[in-house]
N, C-alpha and C positions, 0 to 999 in steps of 0.2 A: 502494500500500498504505500502511495507517496505521502508525503509528508505534511499535503494539503488535507488529504482525505484522513489520514491519521488525527489531524487536530480537530477535524468536524467530527470524526469517530469519538472523540474523546471530550466533545463539548456538553457540560451536565445540562440537562434542562432545567434550569433555575429560571425564577422569575426575573433577578437582576442580568444574566445573561441574554435573556428575552429582552430585556430592554434597552440594553447598550446594543444590539442588533438593529432593533425598531429603529432607535434613534437615527442610527447610521443610514440605514436604509432610506428614512425618513429628508435626512440632510442630503444625502447623494441624490435622491429625485429631484428636490428642489434647487439644490445649487451648479448640478452638472447636467441633468436630463431634461431638465425644462429649459433651462438656461442657453444650451449650444444647440445648435444645428449642425450635425454631424455630416461631413461629405465623404468621407470613407472611415473604415474601420480601424485604421491606422492611426487617425485624427481622435479618434472616440477611446483609443488605448492610450494615447498621449495624454489627452486631458485627465483621465481618469487616473494615470501614474503620477501626474502634477498633484491632483487633488489629495491623492491618499499619502503623497510624501508631503503635503504640507499639513498633515495631520499628524505626522509624528515626527 
């Protein structure tokens, strides 16, 4: 199993985890998906990378 799949497999279903995931999903939708009109998949991938890099 790859590292990402292992991380998902070990994510415990707690309300705090759900809260963080849902908050990230909401912010990602409102800040990225609604704001940008992507012309290519590479452009979408680059903007996603920049967004996630800014979070950490």
